[in-house]
Backbone as numpy.savetxt, mean C-alpha at the origin, in Angstrom:
# Nx Ny Nz CAx CAy CAz Cx Cy Cz
-11.53 6.66 3.74 -11.96 5.17 3.04 -11.29 4.07 3.90
-10.18 4.21 4.48 -9.77 3.22 5.39 -11.14 2.79 6.47
-11.78 3.92 7.23 -12.64 4.12 8.47 -13.64 3.38 7.89
-14.26 3.71 6.32 -15.40 2.82 6.00 -15.23 1.36 5.76
-13.78 1.27 5.31 -13.30 -0.20 5.03 -13.66 -1.29 6.27
-12.94 -0.80 7.18 -13.07 -1.59 8.65 -14.40 -1.50 9.20
-15.36 -0.54 9.00 -16.75 -0.59 9.60 -17.57 -1.72 8.83
-17.05 -1.81 7.41 -17.78 -2.78 6.67 -17.27 -4.37 7.12
-15.96 -4.38 7.76 -15.92 -5.69 8.41 -16.48 -5.70 9.66
-17.21 -4.81 10.05 -18.29 -4.67 11.49 -17.15 -4.60 12.65
-16.19 -3.80 12.44 -15.23 -3.60 13.44 -15.89 -2.29 14.26
-15.43 -2.40 15.48 -15.87 -1.55 16.46 -15.49 0.09 15.63
-16.40 1.03 16.04 -16.45 2.55 15.84 -15.16 3.11 16.28
-15.05 3.06 17.35 -13.60 3.48 17.83 -12.52 3.06 17.30
-12.29 1.76 17.25 -11.07 0.95 16.65 -10.94 1.24 14.84
-11.87 1.50 14.42 -11.84 1.89 13.14 -11.23 3.26 13.00
-12.07 4.09 14.05 -11.32 5.66 13.69 -9.96 5.63 14.05
-9.70 4.80 15.18 -8.16 4.94 15.48 -7.16 4.51 14.58
-7.43 3.40 13.98 -6.85 3.20 12.92 -6.58 4.02 11.55
-7.76 4.79 11.48 -7.89 5.88 10.05 -6.82 6.97 10.76
-7.04 7.48 11.83 -6.25 8.68 12.29 -4.89 8.28 12.35
-4.34 7.02 12.37 -2.95 6.72 12.83 -2.42 6.82 11.29
-3.51 6.05 10.36 -2.53 6.48 9.07 -2.70 8.15 8.45
-3.61 8.72 8.78 -3.50 10.18 8.28 -2.74 10.79 8.81
-2.13 10.50 10.26 -1.19 11.54 11.08 0.13 10.60 10.95
0.27 9.65 10.11 1.67 9.14 9.89 2.54 9.65 9.02
3.85 9.98 9.13 4.78 10.46 8.35 4.74 9.82 7.21
4.36 8.25 6.66 4.64 7.87 5.67 3.48 8.01 5.05
2.28 8.79 5.39 1.48 8.91 4.45 1.51 9.84 3.39
2.57 10.74 3.89 2.40 11.93 3.09 4.20 11.79 2.37
4.37 12.15 1.39 5.60 12.00 1.19 5.89 13.24 -0.32
6.71 14.18 -0.23 7.24 15.16 -1.39 7.74 14.48 -2.63
8.52 13.47 -2.40 8.90 12.72 -3.55 8.19 12.01 -4.44
7.96 12.42 -5.71 7.06 11.66 -6.33 7.30 10.32 -6.37
8.63 10.03 -6.83 8.94 8.34 -7.26 8.71 7.61 -5.95
9.03 8.16 -4.65 8.37 7.34 -3.67 6.84 7.07 -3.57
6.44 8.33 -3.64 4.98 8.21 -3.55 4.02 7.51 -4.45
4.90 7.36 -5.90 4.30 6.51 -6.80 4.56 5.02 -6.61
5.76 4.74 -6.00 6.11 3.33 -5.78 5.77 2.87 -4.69
5.77 3.36 -3.67 5.48 2.85 -2.10 4.20 3.31 -1.53
3.70 4.31 -2.01 2.06 4.76 -1.29 1.21 4.34 -2.49
1.21 5.18 -3.31 -0.03 5.03 -4.21 -0.50 3.73 -4.63
0.49 2.49 -4.86 -0.07 1.19 -5.06 -1.15 0.53 -3.51
-0.49 1.05 -2.21 -1.60 0.79 -1.36 -2.58 1.59 -1.13
-2.72 2.70 -1.74 -4.11 3.99 -1.84 -5.01 3.22 -2.80
-4.38 2.64 -3.94 -5.21 2.09 -5.01 -6.04 0.96 -4.45
-5.26 -0.27 -3.76 -5.69 -1.17 -3.05 -6.86 -1.19 -2.09
-6.39 0.16 -0.97 -7.75 0.49 -0.07 -8.87 0.65 -1.04
-8.91 1.40 -2.19 -10.02 1.99 -2.74 -10.45 0.73 -3.26
-9.80 -0.24 -4.14 -10.28 -1.52 -4.68 -10.87 -2.54 -3.56
-10.29 -2.23 -2.10 -10.89 -3.36 -1.60 -12.23 -2.80 -0.94
-12.34 -1.23 -0.96 -13.57 -0.82 -0.45 -14.76 -0.87 -1.64
-14.12 -0.98 -2.92 -15.23 -1.28 -3.79 -15.98 -2.57 -3.83
-14.93 -3.64 -3.43 -15.01 -4.94 -3.60 -15.99 -5.17 -2.59
-15.92 -4.41 -1.53 -16.54 -4.77 0.00 -18.14 -4.52 -0.30
-18.27 -3.12 -0.95 -19.63 -2.49 -1.12 -20.39 -3.59 -2.27
-19.54 -3.85 -3.09 -20.28 -4.80 -3.92 -20.71 -6.49 -3.34
-20.05 -6.75 -2.36 -20.43 -7.87 -1.67 -21.47 -7.43 -0.43
-21.65 -6.23 -0.17 -22.46 -5.77 1.01 -23.71 -5.42 0.47
-23.83 -4.91 -0.80 -25.06 -4.79 -1.32 -25.67 -5.90 -2.28
-25.35 -7.14 -1.70 -25.89 -8.30 -2.31 -27.53 -8.39 -2.31
-27.55 -8.06 -0.75 -28.97 -8.15 -0.31 -30.11 -6.91 -0.76
-29.52 -5.87 -1.43 -30.10 -4.86 -1.68 -30.89 -4.97 -2.84
-32.16 -4.85 -2.92 -33.28 -5.46 -3.78 -33.37 -4.01 -4.76
-32.83 -2.92 -4.24 -32.88 -1.74 -5.11 -31.77 -1.47 -6.23
-31.04 -2.34 -5.87 -29.60 -2.14 -6.79 -30.10 -2.79 -8.20
-29.47 -2.27 -9.10 -29.79 -2.71 -10.36 -28.52 -3.76 -10.92
-28.75 -4.36 -12.07 -27.65 -5.04 -12.60 -26.48 -3.96 -13.27
-26.97 -3.21 -13.55 -26.23 -2.09 -14.14 -25.07 -1.63 -13.20
-25.53 -1.34 -11.91 -24.68 -1.01 -11.16 -23.56 -1.67 -10.31
-24.10 -2.89 -10.56 -23.02 -4.41 -10.30 -22.03 -4.20 -11.12
-22.61 -4.60 -12.52 -21.69 -4.42 -13.63 -20.29 -3.15 -13.56
-21.11 -2.05 -12.88 -20.12 -0.54 -13.35 -19.15 -0.95 -11.92
-19.62 -1.49 -10.49 -18.58 -1.97 -9.69 -17.56 -2.76 -10.52
-17.76 -3.86 -11.04 -16.87 -4.81 -11.47 -16.18 -4.32 -12.61
-16.76 -3.43 -13.50 -15.79 -2.45 -14.31 -14.97 -1.60 -13.76
-15.23 -0.91 -12.76 -13.95 -0.45 -11.63 -13.18 -1.21 -11.02
-13.43 -2.51 -10.76 -12.44 -3.75 -9.94 -11.77 -3.88 -11.07
-11.98 -4.00 -12.60 -10.97 -4.49 -13.47 -9.95 -3.36 -13.83
-10.34 -2.03 -13.79 -9.57 -0.85 -14.07 -8.50 -0.82 -12.92
-8.93 -0.79 -11.52 -7.98 -0.92 -10.44 -7.08 -2.27 -10.43
-7.48 -2.93 -10.73 -6.82 -4.36 -11.03 -5.55 -4.27 -11.91
-6.05 -3.80 -12.97 -4.83 -3.06 -13.94 -3.75 -1.65 -13.14
-4.34 -0.62 -12.53 -3.57 0.00 -11.90 -2.49 -0.66 -10.70
-3.19 -1.60 -9.86 -2.36 -2.31 -9.02 -1.16 -3.02 -9.70
-1.41 -3.70 -10.72 -0.43 -4.51 -11.30 0.94 -3.46 -12.01
0.27 -2.28 -12.36 1.33 -1.79 -13.15 1.90 -0.50 -12.32
1.78 -0.17 -11.30 2.42 0.57 -10.14 3.67 -0.04 -9.60
4.04 -0.96 -9.76 5.17 -1.55 -9.18 5.25 -2.98 -8.89
5.93 -3.92 -8.16 5.92 -4.97 -7.82 5.73 -5.41 -6.35
6.48 -4.60 -5.66 6.99 -4.98 -4.14 5.69 -5.13 -3.46
4.45 -4.33 -3.82 3.28 -4.49 -3.12 2.04 -5.53 -3.39
2.51 -6.24 -4.26 1.78 -7.18 -5.20 1.21 -8.53 -4.18
2.02 -9.09 -3.47 1.63 -9.88 -2.66 0.76 -9.56 -1.28
1.04 -8.20 -0.81 0.02 -7.76 0.36 -1.14 -7.12 -0.38
-1.18 -6.64 -1.74 -2.32 -6.42 -2.35 -3.27 -7.49 -2.50
-2.83 -8.42 -3.00 -3.44 -9.98 -3.29 -4.26 -10.34 -1.66
-3.24 -10.39 -0.63 -3.62 -10.55 0.73 -4.87 -9.78 1.10
-4.78 -8.49 0.73 -5.74 -7.83 1.49 -7.17 -8.07 0.71
-6.91 -7.84 -0.60 -8.26 -8.36 -1.35 -8.74 -9.83 -0.93
-7.93 -10.57 -0.87 -8.50 -11.71 -0.41 -9.16 -11.93 0.86
-8.55 -11.06 1.60 -9.18 -11.05 3.24 -10.45 -10.10 2.94
-10.31 -8.90 2.07 -11.78 -8.21 2.12 -12.77 -9.43 1.25
-12.37 -10.02 0.70 -13.58 -11.06 -0.08 -14.13 -12.03 0.93
-13.25 -12.73 1.43 -13.80 -13.75 2.29 -14.54 -13.28 3.38
-13.91 -12.08 4.23 -14.15 -11.89 5.77 -15.38 -10.78 5.55
-15.76 -10.13 4.61 -16.87 -9.10 4.65 -18.14 -10.06 4.83
-18.70 -9.28 5.75 -19.96 -10.13 6.19 -20.83 -10.00 4.82
-21.67 -11.24 4.39 -22.27 -10.86 3.15 -22.88 -12.26 3.01
-24.22 -12.09 2.50 -24.85 -13.23 2.24 -24.66 -14.36 0.99
-23.20 -13.78 0.41 -22.94 -14.50 -0.99 -22.08 -15.72 -0.36
-22.22 -16.73 -1.26 -21.36 -17.64 -0.67 -19.87 -17.78 -1.37
-19.17 -18.95 -0.45 -17.86 -18.78 -1.15 -17.37 -18.71 -2.34
-18.33 -19.53 -3.28 -17.79 -19.25 -4.67 -18.09 -18.13 -5.37
-19.28 -17.47 -4.94 -19.91 -16.03 -5.54 -18.50 -15.24 -5.01
-18.21 -15.39 -3.78 -16.92 -13.93 -3.35 -15.72 -14.19 -4.24
-15.39 -15.60 -4.38 -14.17 -15.97 -5.22 -14.23 -15.47 -6.54
-15.64 -15.50 -7.16 -16.00 -14.83 -8.68 -15.84 -13.68 -8.43
-16.34 -12.92 -7.35 -16.22 -11.23 -7.42 -14.38 -11.05 -7.27
-13.99 -11.84 -6.43 -12.62 -11.18 -6.18 -11.51 -11.70 -7.30
-11.78 -12.61 -8.36 -11.27 -12.73 -9.36 -11.45 -11.56 -10.50
-12.83 -10.80 -10.40 -12.93 -9.79 -10.97 -11.56 -8.76 -10.73
-10.67 -8.41 -10.21 -9.57 -7.90 -9.65 -8.28 -8.49 -9.93
-8.28 -9.76 -9.33 -7.44 -10.50 -9.63 -6.76 -10.98 -10.78
-7.87 -11.31 -11.92 -7.39 -11.42 -13.06 -6.81 -10.51 -13.61
-7.34 -8.94 -13.74 -6.55 -8.05 -14.51 -4.94 -8.05 -13.84
-5.08 -8.26 -12.55 -3.51 -8.19 -11.46 -2.51 -9.09 -12.59
-2.93 -10.72 -12.62 -2.38 -11.55 -12.86 -2.10 -11.46 -14.65
-3.17 -10.76 -15.36 -2.74 -10.71 -16.92 -1.79 -9.62 -17.22
-2.21 -8.59 -16.33 -1.17 -7.13 -16.30 0.21 -7.58 -16.03
0.70 -8.53 -15.02 1.74 -8.67 -14.76 2.50 -10.06 -15.67
1.98 -10.83 -16.30 2.07 -11.61 -17.29 2.45 -10.76 -18.72
2.00 -10.11 -19.03 1.68 -8.89 -20.14 3.18 -8.39 -19.90
3.57 -7.59 -18.77 4.51 -6.89 -18.48 5.77 -7.60 -18.57
5.64 -8.51 -18.07 6.64 -9.53 -18.24 7.11 -10.26 -19.51
6.39 -10.33 -20.39 6.74 -10.50 -21.91 6.88 -9.37 -22.86
6.21 -8.04 -22.35 6.94 -6.98 -23.16 8.33 -6.83 -22.47
8.54 -6.79 -21.60 10.12 -6.73 -20.72 11.05 -7.74 -21.68
10.72 -8.55 -21.73 11.45 -9.93 -22.40 11.74 -9.48 -24.01
10.67 -8.96 -24.55 10.83 -8.50 -25.82 11.50 -7.17 -26.31
11.48 -6.24 -25.23 12.19 -4.77 -25.43 13.61 -4.92 -24.90
13.99 -5.90 -24.12 15.19 -6.17 -23.44 16.11 -6.81 -24.08
17.07 -6.35 -24.50 17.95 -7.82 -25.31 18.50 -8.81 -24.18
18.63 -10.05 -24.83 19.01 -11.42 -24.12 20.31 -10.96 -23.09
21.15 -10.31 -23.78 22.48 -10.16 -23.35 22.11 -9.20 -22.16
21.33 -8.47 -22.26 21.26 -7.53 -21.11 20.48 -8.02 -19.77
19.73 -9.05 -20.44 18.91 -9.77 -19.41 19.33 -10.65 -18.50
20.98 -11.19 -19.19 21.54 -12.32 -18.19 22.73 -11.57 -17.24
23.00 -10.15 -17.49 23.83 -9.26 -16.61 22.94 -9.28 -15.51
23.69 -9.54 -14.05 23.31 -8.85 -12.95 23.17 -7.38 -12.80
22.09 -7.15 -12.16 21.73 -5.79 -12.22 22.32 -5.04 -10.95
22.67 -6.13 -9.75 23.35 -5.63 -8.57 24.00 -6.96 -8.07
24.96 -6.56 -7.33 25.59 -7.99 -6.24 25.36 -7.48 -5.14
25.04 -8.74 -4.21 24.93 -8.82 -3.12 25.88 -9.20 -2.24
26.40 -8.82 -1.57 27.60 -9.55 -0.31 27.79 -9.12 0.90
28.07 -9.88 1.91 27.96 -9.17 3.03 29.09 -8.68 3.50
29.15 -7.53 4.18 30.36 -6.67 4.49 31.36 -7.38 5.38
32.82 -6.61 5.54 33.53 -7.49 6.49 33.41 -6.87 7.87
33.85 -7.45 8.41 33.76 -7.01 10.25 33.78 -5.75 10.36
35.25 -5.11 10.05 35.59 -3.98 9.98 34.50 -2.88 9.54
34.24 -3.36 8.05 33.32 -2.10 7.68 31.96 -2.02 8.12
31.56 -3.16 8.70 30.19 -3.41 9.38 30.37 -2.60 10.57
31.46 -2.54 11.25 31.80 -1.75 12.54 31.72 -0.26 12.35
32.44 -0.10 11.48 31.98 1.28 10.64 30.93 1.92 10.38
30.31 0.95 9.85 28.75 1.66 9.25 27.97 1.99 10.55
28.15 0.93 11.52 27.16 0.71 12.79 27.72 2.00 13.58
28.88 2.19 13.82 29.56 3.69 14.36 28.75 4.92 13.69
28.71 4.79 12.18 28.16 5.86 11.74 26.61 6.23 12.12
25.85 4.68 12.09 24.53 5.07 12.12 24.21 5.53 13.59
24.81 5.04 14.75 24.51 5.12 15.86 24.72 6.77 16.25
25.93 7.48 15.65 26.29 8.94 15.95 25.22 9.43 15.46
24.78 9.39 13.85 23.54 9.80 13.52 22.44 9.91 14.08
22.14 8.63 14.81 20.86 8.47 15.73 21.05 9.46 16.38
21.78 9.61 17.38 22.14 10.52 18.62 21.76 12.05 18.23
22.55 12.31 16.92 22.65 13.52 16.76 21.05 13.90 16.45
20.46 13.05 15.66 19.06 13.27 15.55 18.02 13.34 16.56
18.45 12.40 17.68 17.60 12.51 19.00 17.77 13.88 19.50
19.02 14.45 19.66 19.48 15.21 20.23 18.93 16.89 19.62
18.76 16.89 18.30 18.47 17.91 17.53 17.00 18.20 17.13
16.32 16.97 16.96 15.49 16.82 16.47 13.96 16.47 17.78
14.15 15.54 18.18 13.31 14.76 19.13 13.41 15.51 20.48
14.29 15.87 21.04 14.83 16.55 22.60 13.88 18.29 22.49
14.03 18.78 21.10 13.34 20.10 21.42 11.64 19.99 21.59
11.53 18.80 20.49 10.20 18.67 20.60 9.39 18.27 21.82
10.04 17.19 22.49 9.63 16.86 23.76 9.74 17.87 24.82
10.58 18.84 24.88 10.73 19.52 25.67 9.97 20.87 25.69
9.40 21.07 24.12 8.97 22.15 23.89 9.69 23.66 23.78
11.08 23.12 23.36 12.00 24.52 23.33 12.29 24.69 21.95
11.76 24.19 20.92 11.90 24.19 19.49 12.02 25.73 19.03
11.07 26.48 19.62 10.77 27.93 19.00 12.00 28.93 19.90
12.37 28.29 20.97 13.09 29.20 21.67 14.79 29.10 20.98
15.18 27.89 20.56 16.04 27.63 20.06 16.44 28.39 18.32
15.22 28.37 17.84 15.24 28.73 16.40 15.03 30.50 16.63
14.64 31.17 17.54 14.54 32.57 17.73 16.26 32.87 18.46
16.81 32.04 19.51 18.29 32.29 19.59 19.10 32.33 18.46
18.87 31.29 17.53 19.27 31.18 16.15 19.35 32.58 15.30
17.94 32.78 15.29 18.08 34.20 14.62 18.50 35.13 15.19
18.53 35.58 16.59 19.44 36.52 16.98 20.74 36.66 16.79
């Protein structure tokens, strides 16, 4: 999907393929923790799908064979994807809106700027409404006294604690390089595991 999205921007075949492969082989694209997946990865996967649908809607503007039914079906899909983006967290929202905005404004299409923004609002509208609805529901369900209490407190650590944390970090970093990276680079991982088994 990332490859098709980039090709829709008239990006070179090789560049689009490289970006797609970087994502496929990235350790961040696959996680076995459902909480991390649903909060950190799933929203961006939905954003990529939404950008692809939006891009296809803009690219097919000059296609005479398409019907108004297919156009409204794509718009209906965008409405649903907008709700999904709004209700899968909040940290991704600024970047998702930016990605969708870039897709709407820079996809090669015969549509005017007003038409592009209109199509963009088909997905941004549900996102805005979804966030506002979520906020009001939260205010209705959570007691006012609980809302006034700070969920966490942030303060800078003292120098001695900071030095201790840095020491722990660099020791663990060195151990990680020694135990994981060196066997991979030197191709001796299998030999080490065999020696441990013996």
